[in-house]
N, C-alpha and C positions, 0 to 999 in steps of 0.2 A: 503494500499500500504506498503512494506516494505521499510526500506533505500534505499538498493538496488537498487530498482526500480527509486524511488523520483532523486539521483543521476543519473541513466540512462536517465530516462527524462529529468532534467536539463543539462547534456552532448549533449541530442537530441537537445536541444534548443540551446546550444551554439554554438554547431557546424553546424548549420544551418545557424545560425547570421554570421557567421562569412564565412561561404561559398556561400551562395546564393546571397546577395548583390554583390558580383565579378560575380558570373554565369550570374545574371541579366544585369550589365553592360558589359559583352561580348556579351548576347543576342543583347542588343538596338547599340551598337558601330559596333559590327561584328571584333573588333580588337583581332587577336591574338598573336601578334608580341612577347607579355611578357610572354607568356607560352610556354617553353621548353617541345617537345612532348613526348620524354619517359619518364621523369618523371609524368608529366600530365598521360600519359597512366597507367604508374605504378600506380598512385593513383585510376585509376579507376577500377585495377584488386583487389587494397586492398578492395576498397567499396562494390565489389560485391564479395568476400569473406569472409567480414565482415557481409555485407546482409545475406551471407547464413548461418554464424555460428550461427547469429541470429537467422532464421529460424529453424534450428537443436537444435537451444538450445530453444526455444520460449520464447528468448528475444527481447520484441518488439520494445525496444526504439533503442536497436541497428541494427534491421533487418529496422526501419522506417527510420534511420539514412541515413544508409549507402544505402538503396533501391532510395531516392532521390537525396545525391550527387551521384549514380551510372546515374541515368537519367539526371542529369545536366552536368556531364561529356560524356556523350554519345555524349548530342547535340554541348555542346562547342569541343567538337571531331572534328562531323561531320562540324562544321563552322572551325576549322583552316585546315583540308582535303579541305575546299572548298578553304580555300582563298589561299592555296600551289598552287592547280592547277590554279589558277587565274593569278597567281604573274608566272607565266611557259610561 
C-alpha cells in the first residue's frame, strides 16, 4: 500500500470518527433543531459528488468515506423533514 492510500484510509477513519457519533446521537434523540437544513443539504451533495469522484478515480478511501456520510446525511435529512412536519 502506498503512502497516498495510507493517508486516504487515515482520513477515512478520522472523518467517520468525527461524523458518526453526531449521526448516531441524532438517530437516538431525533433532535435536529441545531441542524441548519441548507448547509446540511449542501454537505450531503458534497458527499455524493466526492463518492462519485472516488468511484471514477478508483479511490476507495474517498468513495467509502463519502458513501457512509451520504447515507447518514440522507437518514438525518429524513428525520429533519419529519420533525419539521410534526411542528406544523
